[in-house]
GUZANU-48030 format. One record per residue (C-alpha): residue in three letters; x, z, y. Coordinates in steps of 0.1 Angstrom, whole numbers, padded with zeros to 4 digits, always signed. Layout:
BEGIN
ALAXZY/...
***
This chain:
BEGIN
MET-0200-0165-0126/SER-0219-0189-0150/HIS-0198-0209-0171/LYS-0213-0238-0192/ARG-0199-0254-0219/ILE-0214-0290-0227/PRO-0220-0302-0251/LYS-0217-0282-0280/ARG-0231-0254-0271/LYS-0241-0234-0239/ALA-0215-0206-0239/ALA-0212-0190-0204/ILE-0185-0167-0195/ALA-0202-0152-0160/VAL-0185-0125-0141/GLY-0205-0096-0147/GLY-0214-0063-0126/VAL-0242-0036-0122/ALA-0246-0010-0093/ALA-0262-0012-0059/LEU-0256-0037-0029/GLY-0266-0033+0000/ALA-0285-0061+0024/ALA-0256-0081+0039/ALA-0266-0101+0071/PHE-0267-0134+0075/LEU-0236-0148+0095/LEU-0243-0168+0127/PRO-0224-0201+0131/MET-0197-0205+0149/ALA-0203-0207+0190/ASN-0182-0210+0218/ALA-0188-0193+0252/SER-0168-0190+0282/GLN-0169-0173+0315/ASP-0155-0172+0353/ASN-0135-0140+0361/ALA-0134-0127+0397/SER-0104-0151+0408/GLY-0128-0183+0399/ALA-0106-0192+0368/THR-0122-0201+0337/THR-0115-0178+0307/ALA-0125-0188+0270/ALA-0147-0159+0258/PRO-0142-0146+0220/LYS-0161-0169+0196/THR-0188-0161+0174/LEU-0175-0167+0139/LYS-0180-0167+0105/ALA-0157-0148+0085/THR-0142-0179+0066/ASP-0137-0193+0101/ALA-0123-0160+0116/SER-0097-0164+0084/ASP-0087-0197+0093/LEU-0083-0190+0128/ALA-0061-0159+0118/SER-0041-0183+0102/GLN-0035-0205+0129/LEU-0026-0178+0154/GLN-0004-0163+0130/ASP+0018-0197+0135/LEU+0013-0198+0172/LEU+0023-0167+0176/GLY+0052-0162+0154/GLN+0068-0128+0159/ALA+0043-0114+0182/PHE+0017-0118+0157/ALA+0008-0083+0142/GLY-0020-0087+0122/SER-0058-0095+0124/TYR-0092-0081+0113/TYR-0126-0092+0114/ASP-0152-0076+0135/SER-0183-0080+0115/GLY-0208-0065+0138/LYS-0196-0087+0167/GLN-0188-0114+0146/GLN-0152-0118+0161/LEU-0115-0118+0150/VAL-0095-0095+0166/VAL-0059-0101+0168/ASN-0029-0078+0174/VAL+0001-0088+0194/ILE+0032-0068+0203/SER+0041-0086+0230/GLY+0036-0081+0267/ASP+0040-0118+0273/ASN+0006-0129+0293/ASN+0008-0163+0281/ILE+0005-0152+0245/VAL-0025-0132+0251/VAL-0040-0163+0270/GLN-0030-0187+0239/ALA-0048-0163+0216/GLU-0078-0158+0239/GLN-0083-0193+0247/ALA-0083-0202+0209/GLY-0115-0178+0206/ALA-0100-0146+0195/VAL-0099-0107+0209/VAL-0063-0098+0217/ARG-0052-0064+0211/GLN-0015-0054+0221/VAL-0001-0028+0194/GLN+0030-0009+0190/ASN+0040-0016+0156/SER+0048-0053+0143/THR+0046-0069+0110/SER+0084-0066+0099/GLU+0082-0030+0113/LEU+0053-0020+0088/ALA+0071-0043+0060/ALA+0098-0021+0059/VAL+0074+0011+0059/ALA+0063-0004+0028/GLN+0096-0008+0013/THR+0104+0026+0022/LEU+0075+0040+0001/LYS+0088+0015-0028/THR+0122+0029-0027/LYS+0109+0066-0024/ALA+0073+0067-0038/THR+0066+0045-0065/ILE+0046+0071-0081/PRO+0017+0069-0107/GLY-0019+0069-0089/THR-0007+0056-0053/ALA-0014+0024-0034/TRP-0004+0016+0000/ALA-0016-0014+0023/VAL-0014-0025+0062/ASP-0046-0015+0079/PRO-0046-0039+0108/LYS-0074-0015+0126/THR-0050+0012+0131/ASN-0017-0005+0131/LYS-0002+0016+0104/VAL+0001+0017+0069/VAL-0023+0036+0049/VAL-0010+0051+0017/THR-0037+0063-0009/ALA-0034+0090-0039/ASP-0055+0093-0067/SER-0067+0126-0081/THR-0036+0126-0106/VAL-0010+0127-0079/THR-0003+0168-0079/GLY+0024+0191-0079/SER+0060+0177-0069/ASN+0046+0142-0069/TRP+0023+0150-0041/ASP+0051+0170-0022/THR+0076+0136-0025/LEU+0046+0111-0012/GLU+0036+0139+0014/SER+0074+0143+0027/THR+0080+0102+0026/VAL+0048+0093+0047/GLN+0055+0122+0070/SER+0092+0109+0072/LEU+0077+0077+0085/GLY+0060+0093+0118/SER+0024+0095+0124/ASN+0024+0064+0143/MET+0035+0044+0111/ALA+0016+0057+0084/THR-0010+0078+0071/LEU-0016+0097+0037/LYS-0053+0100+0023/LYS-0068+0117-0010/SER-0091+0096-0036/SER-0114+0117-0060/GLY-0107+0091-0086/THR-0081+0078-0106/PHE-0067+0041-0101/LYS-0074+0024-0135/THR-0079-0013-0148/LEU-0116-0019-0155/VAL-0116-0028-0189/SER-0148-0053-0196/GLY-0170-0075-0180/GLY-0204-0090-0171/ASP-0207-0121-0188/ALA-0179-0111-0209/ILE-0151-0126-0227/PHE-0137-0109-0259/SER-0105-0108-0282/GLN-0101-0090-0313/VAL-0067-0072-0313/GLN-0054-0053-0340/ASP-0067-0018-0325/GLY-0102-0035-0321/THR-0122-0054-0295/VAL-0106-0062-0258/ARG-0133-0070-0235/CYS-0131-0085-0201/SER-0149-0107-0175/LEU-0143-0144-0166/GLY-0133-0149-0128/PHE-0137-0187-0121/ASN-0133-0218-0136/VAL-0107-0241-0129/THR-0090-0271-0140/ALA-0053-0268-0151/SER-0027-0289-0137/ASP-0026-0312-0166/GLY-0062-0320-0159/THR-0077-0297-0188/PRO-0103-0271-0181/ALA-0094-0236-0178/PHE-0105-0201-0160/LEU-0090-0169-0144/THR-0089-0136-0150/ALA-0073-0105-0146/GLY-0035-0106-0156/HIS-0037-0076-0178/CYS-0064-0088-0197/GLY-0042-0121-0209/VAL-0010-0095-0216/ALA-0034-0077-0239/ALA-0046-0104-0258/LYS-0042-0141-0266/ASP-0072-0154-0280/TRP-0107-0152-0261/SER-0142-0156-0278/ASP-0178-0161-0256/SER-0192-0134-0280/GLU-0181-0103-0296/THR-0182-0117-0331/GLY-0177-0154-0324/GLN-0147-0178-0327/PRO-0118-0178-0299/ILE-0130-0206-0273/ALA-0098-0202-0251/THR-0063-0195-0250/VAL-0040-0177-0227/ASP-0018-0201-0208/GLN-0002-0180-0182/ALA-0003-0142-0175/GLN+0009-0122-0148/PHE+0011-0080-0149/PRO+0029-0063-0138/GLY+0046-0075-0110/ALA+0038-0099-0083/GLY+0000-0101-0090/ASP-0025-0095-0120/PHE-0038-0127-0130/SER-0042-0151-0162/LEU-0050-0188-0166/VAL-0069-0193-0198/LYS-0073-0226-0212/TYR-0106-0240-0232/ASN-0094-0248-0270/ASP-0116-0278-0265/PRO-0107-0306-0238/THR-0138-0319-0237/THR-0154-0282-0224/GLN-0174-0290-0192/THR-0178-0258-0170/THR-0197-0251-0138/SER-0182-0236-0103/ASP-0206-0208-0101/VAL-0211-0168-0099/ASN-0243-0158-0121/ILE-0257-0128-0101/GLY-0284-0125-0127/ASN-0323-0135-0130/GLY-0315-0169-0133/GLN-0296-0171-0103/THR-0263-0183-0094/VAL-0239-0189-0062/ALA-0223-0220-0059/ILE-0185-0219-0057/ASN-0167-0242-0033/GLN-0135-0231-0022/ALA-0113-0206-0025/VAL-0104-0186+0006/ASP-0084-0158+0020/ALA-0098-0124+0024/THR-0098-0109+0062/VAL-0099-0073+0066/GLY-0136-0064+0082/GLU-0152-0092+0061/THR-0183-0083+0038/VAL-0175-0094+0001/PHE-0194-0095-0033/ARG-0180-0086-0064/MET-0199-0090-0099/GLY-0189-0069-0130/SER-0206-0057-0165/THR-0209-0024-0158/THR-0218-0020-0127/GLY-0236-0055-0118/LEU-0237-0068-0080/HIS-0221-0044-0052/ASP-0206-0054-0018/GLY-0185-0036+0003/GLN-0157-0047+0030/VAL-0121-0057+0028/THR-0098-0029+0041/GLY-0064-0040+0032/LEU-0041-0069+0022/ASP-0010-0076+0006/ALA-0017-0040-0010/THR+0009-0023-0037/VAL-0007-0004-0064/ASN+0013+0018-0089/PHE-0009+0023-0123/GLN+0000+0044-0152/SER+0019+0024-0174/GLU+0000+0008-0200/THR+0030+0007-0225/ASP+0052+0036-0215/PRO+0037+0073-0209/ASN+0062+0080-0183/GLY+0065+0049-0165/VAL+0047+0030-0139/ASP+0030-0005-0136/THR+0036-0017-0101/VAL+0011-0047-0088/THR+0019-0063-0054/GLY+0000-0085-0031/LEU-0036-0072-0039/ILE-0066-0070-0018/GLN-0080-0038-0010/THR-0116-0031-0005/ASN-0142-0003-0007/VAL-0165-0022-0030/CYS-0171+0003-0063/ALA-0164-0009-0094/GLU-0159+0011-0129/ALA-0143+0004-0164/GLY-0155-0031-0177/ASP-0155-0050-0143/SER-0118-0063-0150/GLY-0115-0098-0139/GLY-0147-0105-0126/SER-0152-0127-0095/LEU-0153-0111-0058/PHE-0166-0137-0032/THR-0183-0146+0001/GLN-0219-0149+0007/ASP-0214-0186+0015/GLY-0196-0195-0020/GLY-0160-0186-0013/ALA-0141-0173-0040/VAL-0119-0146-0029/GLY-0104-0129-0059/MET-0106-0111-0095/THR-0111-0074-0100/SER-0077-0058-0108/GLY-0082-0020-0109/GLY-0092+0008-0087/SER-0105+0047-0083/GLY-0140+0061-0080/ASP-0170+0049-0094/CYS-0205+0031-0082/THR-0221+0065-0076/SER-0194+0085-0057/GLY-0176+0051-0045/GLY-0138+0046-0042/GLU-0113+0018-0038/THR-0110-0011-0057/PHE-0079-0035-0056/PHE-0085-0076-0063/GLN-0061-0103-0072/PRO-0063-0131-0043/VAL-0078-0162-0058/THR-0054-0183-0038/THR-0021-0168-0047/ALA-0033-0173-0085/LEU-0041-0209-0080/GLN-0008-0215-0063/ALA+0012-0199-0093/THR-0007-0216-0123/GLY-0009-0249-0105/ALA-0047-0250-0111/THR-0076-0260-0089/LEU-0110-0245-0085/GLY-0137-0263-0095/ASP-0155-0280-0125/ALA-0134-0293-0157/GLY-0161-0317-0162/ALA-0196-0331-0156/GLY-0225-0308-0155/ALA-0220-0284-0126/GLY-0252-0302-0112/ASP-0270-0284-0140/ALA-0264-0251-0123/GLY-0295-0253-0104/ALA-0303-0241-0069/THR-0275-0220-0048/ALA-0285-0182-0048/ASP-0280-0163-0016/PRO-0263-0129-0033/SER-0275-0110-0003/ALA-0311-0116-0010/THR-0313-0116-0049/ALA-0284-0091-0063/GLY-0311-0060-0059/ASP-0337-0076-0086/GLU-0313-0076-0115/THR-0324-0051-0142/GLY-0303-0064-0172/ALA-0269-0076-0160/GLY-0254-0077-0197/ASP-0283-0100-0207/GLN-0275-0127-0178/ALA-0246-0139-0198/GLY-0247-0174-0213/GLY-0254-0210-0196/ASP-0287-0206-0198/GLN-0289-0183-0167/ILE-0289-0212-0141/GLY-0314-0223-0114/GLY-0332-0208-0091/THR-0318-0193-0057/ALA-0305-0159-0048/ASP-0291-0139-0022/PRO-0266-0115-0034/SER-0266-0091-0001/ALA-0307-0086-0009/THR-0311-0084-0048/ALA-0279-0065-0056/GLY-0290-0031-0047/ASP-0320-0030-0073/GLN-0296-0032-0103/THR-0304-0013-0127/GLY-0292-0020-0161/THR-0261-0034-0177/GLY-0282-0052-0204/ASP-0269-0054-0241/GLU-0236-0065-0232/THR-0225-0032-0247/GLY-0214-0028-0288/THR-0178-0020-0301/GLY-0169-0032-0264/ASP-0192-0007-0250/GLU-0171+0018-0224/THR-0187+0047-0239/GLY-0192+0042-0278/THR-0170+0035-0307/GLY-0158+0006-0287/ASP-0148+0029-0256/GLU-0122+0012-0235/THR-0103+0046-0237/GLY-0093+0037-0274/THR-0093+0003-0292/GLY-0111-0018-0264/ASP-0089-0004-0235/LEU-0062-0032-0218/SER-0045-0004-0207/GLY-0034+0010-0241/THR-0039+0047-0227/GLY-0075+0045-0220/ALA-0100+0034-0193/ASP-0109+0071-0183/GLY-0078+0087-0185/THR-0048+0083-0161/THR-0042+0057-0135/SER-0044+0023-0152/SER-0058-0013-0144/ASN-0095-0029-0146/
***
């Protein structure tokens, strides 16, 4: 996300990322269709929807169906919303179908699946575990990273088995859940042990009307003052930070109240994606992530309201549990914390929290929902001042991300203009540029030591990004 500060100097703090992003298909506009059944009655056919429209329809149907609603997901291949219902009441099915959704009757209700999650919280809050409801299977999917072994694995396995195979499933992840400490067009903070580095997520306006930005909560807990360069003076100060607990987000206010910002994501090569609204994630939709370590990548949302149990950043024997996250199969690595998760058409979805795996073998990555962070902080998405128009033409992340060769060099307000499709260009990203130095995840600034926001190191046990 490129972020210009005007008029004093161009200091863009953008979300960064590196790794290949596969081409994402353009979504068709919403279209309504109908057909006559054998009896001659007119029945509405499922609507063809964009993911954001599917999310809106899902919210409406959740209110309409009440307790009969048992989750929903977006079928990206057919571009349709699939809604789970537990009632055999044909009127409910008809109402959902008339609204344009594909209706599927399932066994487990939302409250029953919530009770499963509560049981897991009580009996299996173990570092290196996570769980979320999967509406496609109508079950809670429990994931254990590579650190869950021995008695911890036995406890987790027996707990999941006690819930019943029709309610929960257990899978293994080859990596470790950890916070990813630095970012793309990075933000830096000097702390007692060295340099801390994260990514700016989205520029916002604080409730008092001053310019600010959102980033990961574990970044705001680790350091208070942030700069747009490794050796520069602080330009922003943490106002609110939440981690662990109910979320992983920080609101950081620019020290200069006249700072002007842009509301877009810098995807490299002078190309940006305009951010026009905050949107809720929908299971099954394609999303894009930027981060300084791995560049631009895409993938799908796989779960909502996820709970992740990170190894505590302050207590070697403790657990930092974070709830309410978005689960995805988008890859990420150490250094991507706080970076933006967004949709092809400019919807702000989340900020990188943590995950397992890497952008070679894959893995799971969790994100803080933007909508929740805005509600909690009282901030609003958008430009804090004039100058947003300087951002140039909107880029399409699916078309341009693949050509990025130096994501680290894309920092700054100068990376504006041009058009880009993130799904078409991210796949060719081959470098992270010069944004290394002491904040480098592998050198003396390795996030396993002085630069690590988790305290125990990005390459060690479960931690957050």
